[in-house]
TORVO-845917 format. One record per atom (N, C-alpha, C): z, y, x; residue in three letters. Coordinates in steps of 0.001 Angstrom, whole numbers, plus 500000, padded with zeros to 6 digits. Layout:
! residues N
ZYXALA
...
//
This chain:
! residues 213
103559336687351637MET
102875337963351868MET
102724338813350640MET
102955340022350642LYS
102927340940349416LYS
101610341636349536LYS
100858341774348528PHE
099754342490348424PHE
099786343717347431PHE
099211344696347786SER
099448345720346636SER
098202346654346793SER
097816347297345574ARG
096510348127345582ARG
097172349611345786ARG
096288350445346621ILE
096741351796346924ILE
095613352648346678ILE
095792353564345723PRO
094586354315345452PRO
094204355454346565PRO
093542354963347394ILE
093288355717348673ILE
091781355517349021ILE
091148356624349352ARG
089755356573349655ARG
089475357187350896ARG
088616356556351809PHE
088285357162353175PHE
086750357634353000PHE
086512358942353103SER
085238359405353120SER
084673358928354454SER
083342358388354305ARG
082616358080355512ARG
082318359309356314ARG
081950360450355817ARG
081720361552356524ARG
083038362082357215ARG
084146362073356479ALA
085363362308357218ALA
085729361556358460ALA
085571360272358208ILE
085671359165359326ILE
084901359534360427ILE
083577359698360193THR
082676360100361246THR
082945361185362028THR
083267362428361379VAL
083576363647361971VAL
084761363506362768VAL
085800362878362189ALA
087017362775362880ALA
086949362100364125ALA
086317360866364148ALA
086221360105365304ALA
085148360744366202ALA
084340361518365776GLY
083352362205366649GLY
083894363378367628GLY
085034364040366955ILE
085636365021367720ILE
087031364601368207ILE
087220363382368115GLY
088461362833368764GLY
089709363202367944GLY
089497363440366605ALA
090571363807365754ALA
091167362692364791ALA
091384361572365404ALA
091946360350364457ALA
093320360865363773ALA
093942361822364569SER
095206362204364058SER
095187362820362693SER
094198363690362637ALA
093892364536361522ALA
093551363664360208ALA
092659362469360553LEU
092294361694359536LEU
093603360897359001LEU
094456360579359846ALA
095701359798359598ALA
096539360571358836ALA
096677361887359085MET
097497362707358201MET
096989362932356721MET
095598362899356660GLY
095078362965355351GLY
095142361920354559GLY
094949360678355232ALA
095111359291354616ALA
096741359160354373ALA
097597359640355147ALA
099114359559354904ALA
099444360390353600ALA
098792361480353433GLY
098886362288352276GLY
098500361612351011GLY
097539360983350912ALA
096977360301349937ALA
097746359051349515ALA
098155358336350675ALA
098977357184350515ALA
100353357429349863ALA
101052358346350490THR
102440358507350124THR
102383359216348676THR
101332359464348054SER
101528360067346675SER
101409359116345706SER
101088357771346127SER
100980356564345125SER
102411355960344915SER
102573355526343693PRO
103846354837343445PRO
104097353637344260PRO
103015352954344514GLU
103125351610345263GLU
103609351857346689GLU
103109352900347352VAL
103565353114348653VAL
104991353690348710VAL
105290354513347756ARG
106748355031347650ARG
107591353947347329ARG
107283352996346639ALA
108094351661346266ALA
108253350864347553ALA
107416350953348560SER
107594350188349709SER
108438350711350866SER
108726352126350444GLY
109848352880351354GLY
108765353992352006GLY
109698355086352404SER
108966356170353007SER
108353355850354229SER
107358356700354818LEU
106708356452356166LEU
107984356809357126LEU
108059355726358071SER
109094355823359201SER
108555356686360496SER
107140356767360478SER
106599357476361632SER
105019357698361281SER
104269358268361941ALA
102971358822361609ALA
102030357536361366ALA
101137357567360446PRO
100193356389360290PRO
099229356484361589PRO
098685355183361742PHE
097711355018362939PHE
096294354621362329PHE
095385355285362680VAL
094022355053362225VAL
093078354819363346VAL
092201353777363287GLU
091325353617364365GLU
089999352920363728GLU
088857353015364512ARG
087778352449363848ARG
087726350962364664ARG
087007350015363949LEU
086743348736364627LEU
085423348588365301LEU
085358347685366164ALA
084016347546366862ALA
083280346356366233ALA
081921346420366577LEU
080909345356366094LEU
081206344125367117LEU
081359342881366744ALA
081342341873367398ALA
079991341474368200ALA
079993340776369105PRO
078707340445369947PRO
077580340022368964PRO
076385340568369314ASN
075145340280368435ASN
075124340804367036ASN
076086341560366554ILE
076082341918365288ILE
075323343356365143ILE
075187344056366127ALA
074425345347366209ALA
072970345107365796ALA
072518343873366287GLY
071065343575365978GLY
070819343140364494GLY
071667342697363926CYS
071388342249362657CYS
071939343159361443CYS
073149343795361763LEU
073782344821360933LEU
074015346031361599LEU
073111346855361789PRO
073078348057362753PRO
074035349224362102PRO
074167349128360869HIS
075062350176360162HIS
076535349716359810HIS
076695348363360228ALA
078159348052359946ALA
079251348600360728ALA
080421348780360161GLY
081678349341360700GLY
082728349142359911GLY
083835349570360463GLY
085121349323359805GLY
086265350233360263GLY
087346350376359558THR
088506351346359894THR
089761350557359668THR
090814350569360191VAL
092038350284360033VAL
093103351321359930VAL
093943351348358874ALA
094828352483358820ALA
096233351627358706ALA
097096351943359560ILE
098536351235359435ILE
099689352253359005ILE
100357351951357895PHE
101308353065357555PHE
102697352345357788PHE
103390352799358699PRO
104770352143358863PRO
105865352625358036PRO
106515351657357486HIS
107683352056356563HIS
109018351477357321HIS
110150351831356869ASN
111510351491357394ASN
111524349910357554ASN
111014349123356528GLU
111234347575356738GLU
110121346936356936GLU
108897347560356849ASN
107474346718357153ASN
106495347854357212ASN
105316347392357053ASP
104091348310357186ASP
102954347980356146ASP
102157348780355731THR
100964348768354815THR
099863348788355891THR
098911347867355780MET
097693348034356545MET
096614347941355593MET
095656348944355712ILE
094594349039354974ILE
093280348930355876ILE
092488347897355603VAL
091276347883356345VAL
089950348075355330VAL
089039348962355798SER
087868349084355087SER
086784348907355923SER
085493348503355089VAL
084308348122356015VAL
083033348642355158VAL
082079348976355915HIS
080871349482355318HIS
079731349090355949HIS
078444349129355673GLY
077235348808356260GLY
077100347157356164GLY
077869346431355297MET
077858345058355232MET
076869344448354343MET
076509343227354392PRO
075739342647353273PRO
076602342920351890PRO
075655343050350883ALA
076202343351349625ALA
076725341983349036ALA
077862342032348341ASN
078386341073347482ASN
078742339700348446ASN
079344340084349640ALA
079799339203350634ALA
081211339125350815ALA
081678337975351270GLU
082880337669351581GLU
083432337553353098GLU
084285338218353483PHE
084952338251354971PHE
086308337930354952PHE
086851337476356228ASP
088236336985356291ASP
088884337815357498ASP
089948338257357262LEU
090633339146358182LEU
091806338399358926LEU
091821338531360241PHE
092933337824360896PHE
093627338855361785PHE
094865338794362123VAL
095530339319363048VAL
095374338458364418VAL
095057338861365615THR
094780338074366549THR
095508338406367944THR
095556337524368843GLN
096286337778370191GLN
095271338465371169GLN
093906338124371064ARG
092864338855371644ARG
091691339140370715ARG
091028340244371181PRO
089894340757370050PRO
088694339937369784PRO
088026339411370820THR
086663338977370686THR
086625337382370650THR
085861336912369798ALA
085728335443369615ALA
084808334936370660ALA
084881333786371141PRO
085760332749370577PRO
087262332781370991PRO
087401333411372169ASP
088779333396372794ASP
089749334374372246ASP
090101334306370893VAL
091169335187370256VAL
092581334697370551VAL
092762333677370859GLY
094073333224371091GLY
094959333008369717GLY
096177333183369641LEU
096827332880368297LEU
096326333909367265LEU
096206333383366166SER
095592333956365049SER
096315333794363740SER
096456334795362817TRP
097122334775361749TRP
096288335203360616TRP
095926334481359563TYR
095245334755358499TYR
095921335763357514TYR
095243336855357191GLN
095895337878356541GLN
095372338064354879GLN
093912338166354971THR
093474338575353647THR
091975338449353616THR
091305338243352503ASP
089933338413352268ASP
089602339788352076ASP
088227340063352275ILE
087701341411352215ILE
086344341110351364ILE
086189341478350158ASP
084849341424349455ASP
084094342688349468ASP
082871342663349633THR
082019343876349612THR
081439343782348224THR
081054345165347750GLY
080230345225346392GLY
078861345424346768GLY
078149346063345829ARG
076686346170345813ARG
076280347127347059ARG
077079348025347345ASP
076766349133348487ASP
077153348561349837ASP
077736347254349820GLY
078025346716351269GLY
079466347084351689GLY
080175347875350937SER
081496348285351252SER
082558347600350748SER
083758347485351288GLY
084900346891350692GLY
086118347306351425GLY
087377346814350826MET
088519347344351376MET
089727346453350867MET
090581346094351821ALA
091723345185351552ALA
093108345839351917ALA
094053345723351305THR
095345346219351498THR
096546345033351680THR
097144345059352891VAL
098122343930353117VAL
099374344526353654VAL
100597344027353130GLN
101855344611353574GLN
102610343410354375GLN
103092343741355403GLY
103819342935356319GLY
104223343652357519GLY
104355342799358718ILE
104925343476360046ILE
103501343673360858ILE
103098344803360924PHE
101666345143361599PHE
102031346200362557PHE
102729345898363629ASP
103300347045364560ASP
103510346284365996ASP
104133347027366764GLN
104513346480368146GLN
105488345360368142GLN
106111345009366932GLU
106876343808366916GLU
106283342551366191GLU
104981342607365983THR
104309341476365499THR
104217340303366713THR
104760339306366321PHE
104669338012367260PHE
104691336763366650PHE
104170335721367367THR
104502334159366973THR
105248333536368001THR
105949332627367688ALA
106812331864368704ALA
107029330321368188ALA
107216329446368997VAL
107637328150368566VAL
108708327761369662VAL
110043328030369334PRO
111288328158370280PRO
111750326640370178PRO
111321325687369368ASN
112064324307369330ASN
111634323659370649ASN
112795323352371432ALA
112639322689372611ALA
112076321372372489ALA
112262320698371365ASN
111769319247371142ASN
110461319174370726ASN
109766320389370329ALA
108427320280369990ALA
107425320039370970ALA
106190319396370341THR
105250319107371406THR
104551320155371819THR
104308321131370999LEU
103832322467371399LEU
105040323667371313LEU
105280324219372284LYS
106406325142372242LYS
106097326550373323LYS
106525327610372691PHE
106288328822373619PHE
107202329931373058PHE
107461330762373917ASP
108348332087373527ASP
107462332961372746ASP
108056333922372442ALA
107209334962371657ALA
105878335329372358ALA
104860335439371484VAL
103480335930371887VAL
103148337018370862VAL
102822338180371486HIS
102448339350370618HIS
100860339230370175HIS
100745339482368991GLN
099408339543368478GLN
099005341121367847GLN
098387341866368591PHE
098008343170368308PHE
096725343647367933PHE
095846342512367865HIS
094446342847367575HIS
093949342393366193HIS
092747342668365684LEU
092187342283364457LEU
090956341692364556LEU
090624340872363882GLY
089308340232363879GLY
088836339983362466GLY
087396340198362135LEU
086994339879360781LEU
085745339000360968LEU
085766337791360020TRP
084656336732360109TRP
083993336629358816TRP
082662336301358874PHE
081843335959357734PHE
082648334830357061PHE
082765334876355724ASN
083510333544355142ASN
082401332436355028ASN
081088332872354986ASP
080027331893354632ASP
079051331735356060ASP
079232330459356714PRO
078509330311357936PRO
077030330676357708PRO
076420330442356631GLN
075023330575356304GLN
074479331981356324GLN
075358332761355908LEU
075114334230355739LEU
074542334881357255LEU
075452334773358131PRO
075001335358359456PRO
073815334696359942PRO
073685333490359694PHE
072454332735360346PHE
071297333235359716PHE
071312333425358226ASN
070156333973357608ASN
069845335336358054ASN
070864336095358315LEU
070612337420358733LEU
070140337583360232LEU
070143336485361014LYS
069704336463362319LYS
070655337154363249LYS
071949336886362826CYS
073109337382363725CYS
073391336495364945CYS
072758335285364946GLU
072987334316366120GLU
071769334014366790GLU
071283335031367613PRO
070017334728368336PRO
069914333315369008PRO
068737332719368836GLY
068477331325369282GLY
069123330167368592GLY
069930330455367643ALA
070640329317367116ALA
069712328570366199ALA
069752327234366126THR
068921326432365133THR
069666326077363851THR
070915326230363943ALA
071804325909362711ALA
072921326876362627ALA
073492327068361476PRO
074596328010361476PRO
075844327698362270PRO
076471328576363053LYS
077614328268363759LYS
078757328349362685LYS
079621327241362702VAL
080891327088361921VAL
082086327315362833VAL
082986328248362276THR
084236328502362917THR
085200328201362102THR
086538328327362322ILE
087715327879361570ILE
088397329012360865ILE
087640330231360867PHE
088417331483360451PHE
088242331750359027PHE
088754330799358073ASN
088963331038356649ASN
089863330055356311ASN
090240330150354898GLY
091144329038354335GLY
090697327683354477GLY
089374327396354370GLU
088834326063354428GLU
088682325561355830GLU
088768326363356806GLN
088462326207358291GLN
086875325940358368GLN
086142326728357349HIS
084621326453357472HIS
084072327814357263HIS
084008328747358395ALA
083658330113358191ALA
082493330293359153ALA
081939331522359190GLY
080960331979360018GLY
081490332566361101GLY
080565333536361947VAL
080893334087363146VAL
081660335370362930VAL
082234335975363840GLN
082996337215363898GLN
082009338288363738GLN
082495339301362806VAL
081441340477362544VAL
082184341754363060VAL
083388341961362994LEU
084266343066363511LEU
085364342637364323LEU
085821343421365392ASN
086992343273365916ASN
087582344545366515ASN
088727344547367170SER
089288345622367677SER
089290345834369298SER
088001345332369818SER
087838345339371175SER
087833346745371810SER
087442347821371005ASN
087360349003371442ASN
088676349655371894ASN
089682348896371676ASP
091215349277371838ASP
091673348208372777ASP
091831348113374180PRO
092358347041374918PRO
093816346624374569PRO
094593347486374197ALA
096021347283373793ALA
095963346650372351ALA
095073347049371617GLY
095301346464370067GLY
095914347670369288GLY
095305347735368076PRO
095960348766367145PRO
097248348556366774PRO
097560347488366580LEU
099064347173366169LEU
100102347690367233LEU
099751347630368358SER
100500348047369572SER
101041349495369476SER
100200350157368835HIS
100397351634368743HIS
101340352096367568HIS
101739351149366757VAL
102592351380365440VAL
104099351200365657VAL
104857352095365552HIS
106212352077365709HIS
106918352301364305HIS
107989351593364049ARG
108800351805362875ARG
110202352392363286ARG
//
């Protein structure tokens, strides 16, 4: 997996206004202009089609503990692969999160999942990560070996999910109503993560399904 830093900034006001008037395409054009001006994106290949930008949704119970949390995904298709930028805001300060590409958006039933990157927040509770790979309508997982114990044909993964890296943090924030101990999930490198905080459930088809190279 190749990671690169892209000097691009998403204004919260611009995101809010664009989403409010249904002008995500205008936001994408602005982001594309900023991204294509950077040497890193030019080195990855010119954009093969328009970038796709979409807001992420709060996972269940998160609105009660992090009412100002949110996130945005922007996917820039190139001829050979895609650049995906995920930004978050309104999160706990200096916290770690784990981003996955998933078959379905909402935990615990997310289906096949693929670990992509960590996202760390700063003192203001915002953070951003950039990943390069196949993040479009062609993204899939398969186990075609007829002799394998587990085997299946191509299964597309078009959704995104973001999890707390530390199970204790959402428990302390009271993001798990009624829980007497932190809920532990498998969604980090050590398979010892917290609950989901953001996902792409506001888009039934999933953001990756809208991207074409």
